[in-house]
C-alpha positions as CSV (number, residue, x, y, z in Angstrom):
1,M,66.7,-114.3,-93.5
2,K,64.7,-117.3,-94.2
3,V,61.6,-119.0,-92.5
4,E,61.3,-122.5,-93.1
5,T,57.7,-123.9,-92.5
6,D,57.8,-127.4,-93.5
7,A,60.3,-129.1,-90.9
8,I,58.9,-132.3,-88.8
9,L,60.5,-132.4,-85.4
10,V,59.8,-133.6,-82.1
11,C,58.9,-130.9,-79.7
12,S,60.6,-130.6,-76.6
13,S,57.8,-128.8,-74.9
14,C,54.8,-131.0,-75.8
15,G,56.5,-134.2,-76.7
16,T,55.0,-134.9,-80.2
17,E,56.2,-134.9,-83.7
18,A,54.8,-131.7,-85.2
19,E,55.6,-129.1,-88.0
20,H,57.9,-126.8,-86.8
21,E,58.7,-122.9,-88.2
22,L,62.3,-122.6,-88.4
23,L,63.9,-119.0,-88.4
24,Y,67.1,-118.8,-90.3
25,L,69.4,-115.5,-90.0
26,A,72.8,-115.3,-92.2
27,D,72.5,-119.2,-92.7
28,H,72.4,-120.0,-89.1
29,L,69.3,-121.5,-87.2
30,R,68.2,-118.9,-84.4
31,A,64.7,-120.2,-83.3
32,S,62.1,-122.8,-83.9
33,R,58.4,-122.7,-82.8
34,C,56.2,-125.7,-82.5
35,C,53.1,-125.4,-84.8
36,N,51.3,-127.6,-82.5
37,C,51.6,-126.2,-79.1
38,G,53.4,-122.7,-79.9
39,A,56.5,-123.0,-78.0
40,T,59.4,-121.4,-79.2
41,M,62.8,-122.3,-78.5
42,R,65.6,-119.6,-79.2
43,F,68.9,-120.6,-79.8
44,S,70.3,-117.1,-79.8
45,E,69.6,-114.5,-76.9
46,H,70.2,-111.6,-79.5
47,V,67.5,-112.5,-82.3
48,Y,67.3,-108.8,-83.2
49,A,70.9,-107.9,-83.3
50,D,71.5,-111.1,-85.5
51,Y,68.4,-109.7,-87.6
52,A,70.5,-106.4,-87.9
53,W,73.6,-107.9,-88.6
54,D,72.3,-110.1,-91.4
55,V,70.6,-107.1,-93.2
56,A,73.8,-105.3,-92.8
57,G,75.7,-107.9,-94.6
58,R,73.2,-108.2,-97.4
59,T,73.3,-104.3,-97.7
60,A,77.1,-104.3,-98.0
61,R,76.9,-106.9,-100.9
62,L,74.3,-105.1,-102.7
63,P,76.7,-103.1,-104.9
64,G,78.7,-106.3,-106.2
65,R,75.4,-107.8,-106.8
66,F,74.2,-104.6,-108.9
67,V,77.1,-104.5,-110.8
68,G,77.3,-108.2,-111.5
69,D,73.5,-108.3,-112.6
70,V,74.1,-105.6,-115.0
71,F,77.1,-107.3,-116.8
72,R,75.1,-110.7,-116.9
73,G,72.1,-109.2,-118.3
74,P,71.9,-105.4,-119.4
75,S,68.1,-105.8,-119.7
76,W,67.8,-106.1,-115.9
77,I,68.2,-102.8,-115.5
78,V,64.7,-102.1,-116.9
79,T,63.2,-103.9,-113.9
80,Y,65.4,-102.1,-111.2
81,P,63.1,-99.3,-110.2
82,V,60.2,-101.8,-109.5
83,R,62.6,-103.9,-107.3
84,A,63.8,-100.9,-105.4
85,L,60.3,-99.6,-104.8
86,R,59.1,-103.1,-103.5
87,K,62.4,-103.7,-101.3
88,P,61.1,-101.5,-98.2
89,F,57.8,-103.6,-98.0
90,S,59.9,-107.0,-98.1
91,L,61.8,-105.5,-95.3
92,L,58.9,-105.0,-93.1
93,K,57.7,-108.4,-93.8
94,E,60.8,-109.7,-92.7
95,I,60.7,-107.5,-89.5
96,G,57.3,-108.9,-89.0
97,Q,58.4,-112.5,-89.4
98,V,61.3,-111.9,-87.0
99,T,59.0,-110.2,-84.2
100,A,56.3,-112.8,-84.7
101,F,58.9,-115.6,-83.0
102,D,59.4,-113.3,-80.1
103,R,56.0,-111.8,-79.7
104,R,54.1,-115.4,-79.7
105,S,56.7,-116.7,-77.3
106,R,56.1,-113.9,-74.9
107,L,52.2,-114.4,-75.1
108,R,52.0,-117.9,-74.3
109,G,54.8,-118.0,-72.0
110,A,56.3,-121.3,-73.4
111,T,59.6,-119.8,-74.2
112,R,62.7,-122.1,-73.6
113,H,66.3,-120.8,-74.0
114,K,69.1,-123.1,-75.1
115,D,72.6,-122.4,-75.6
116,A,73.7,-122.0,-79.2
117,V,75.7,-125.3,-78.7
118,L,73.5,-128.2,-79.5
């Protein structure tokens, strides 16, 4: 999951060229929000389901990454407990970012739905 904040796009709601926040899940663009007027355009009706699949995919790759990291640098194992303790907090932060796209669009009533085909 990634939120990109430095995209300059023309907003389809207010018609101005402004900064947009882009929400990527599993390397696919799922939503964008205009920083000028706050209009949110979702490219997927199932943002929460897409996020769940993204987390499941990253979790499935975790054992392989762990083994690869241990073989690349055995000293990495020292930092593992700290990284393991911080992971729930980073997941909560991600959930907050995903829900912010939906929450802000519902509050402002400026949500536009588009098909995934652009």
